C-alpha positions as CSV (number, residue, x, y, z in Angstrom):
1,M,81.4,-1.5,107.6
2,T,79.6,-1.5,110.9
3,E,76.0,-0.7,111.4
4,S,74.9,2.4,113.2
5,R,73.4,2.0,116.7
6,N,70.2,3.8,115.6
7,I,67.5,3.3,112.9
8,Y,66.5,6.5,111.0
9,T,63.0,6.4,109.4
10,S,61.7,9.1,107.2
11,D,58.8,11.3,108.1
12,C,57.2,11.3,104.7
13,C,56.9,7.5,103.9
14,G,58.0,5.9,107.2
15,V,60.8,3.8,105.6
16,L,64.5,3.7,106.2
17,A,66.2,7.0,105.3
18,T,69.8,7.2,103.9
19,K,72.5,9.8,104.1
20,P,75.8,10.0,102.2
21,A,78.9,9.7,104.3
22,C,80.4,13.0,105.6
23,V,83.9,13.1,104.2
24,K,86.3,16.0,104.0
25,P,87.1,16.8,100.3
26,H,90.6,17.5,99.3
27,A,91.7,21.1,99.0
28,M,92.0,22.6,95.6
29,P,95.6,23.3,94.5
30,K,96.5,27.0,94.5
31,K,97.1,28.6,91.1
32,K,100.4,30.2,90.5
33,G,100.4,34.0,90.0
34,G,96.6,34.3,90.6
35,R,94.6,35.6,93.5
36,T,94.0,32.8,96.0
37,G,91.8,34.6,98.6
38,D,89.7,32.5,101.0
39,R,88.1,30.3,98.4
40,S,90.8,27.6,98.8
41,K,89.9,27.4,102.5
42,A,86.2,27.0,101.8
43,T,86.8,23.8,99.9
44,E,88.5,22.1,102.8
45,F,85.2,21.7,104.8
46,S,82.2,19.6,104.1
47,T,78.6,20.0,105.2
48,L,76.8,17.3,107.1
49,G,74.5,16.6,104.2
50,H,70.8,15.8,104.2
51,W,68.6,12.7,104.7
52,A,66.9,11.2,101.7
53,C,63.8,9.0,101.9
54,G,64.4,5.3,100.9
55,S,61.0,5.2,99.0
56,C,60.5,8.5,97.2
57,G,64.1,9.8,97.3
58,K,63.2,13.3,98.4
59,A,65.0,15.2,101.2
60,C,63.2,14.5,104.5
61,K,63.3,14.8,108.3
62,V,63.9,11.6,110.2
63,H,62.8,9.9,113.4
64,V,65.6,8.2,115.4
65,S,65.1,4.9,117.3
66,L,67.4,2.4,118.8
67,R,68.3,-0.7,116.7
68,P,67.1,-3.9,118.3
69,P,69.9,-6.3,119.4
70,K,70.8,-9.1,117.0
71,E,69.9,-12.6,118.0
72,E,72.8,-15.0,118.0
73,K,72.4,-18.4,116.3
74,A,73.1,-21.4,118.5
75,N,75.5,-24.0,117.2
76,V,73.7,-27.4,117.1
């Protein structure tokens, strides 16, 4: 997995914040003979989630900053 271009730090504790990946869940199968309505369409979409503090684990706001470039090791 590749690292993101930015570093996200939490407002509450000032440590790295985490966020679960935003994935699209599979749609629920339709029941035979029952009312389907719009509920089956609602399960096809996912929210963007929320940030969690790396220290206390609570939901938090984050500050975004650029990740510093990696230093390459020289072959000696």
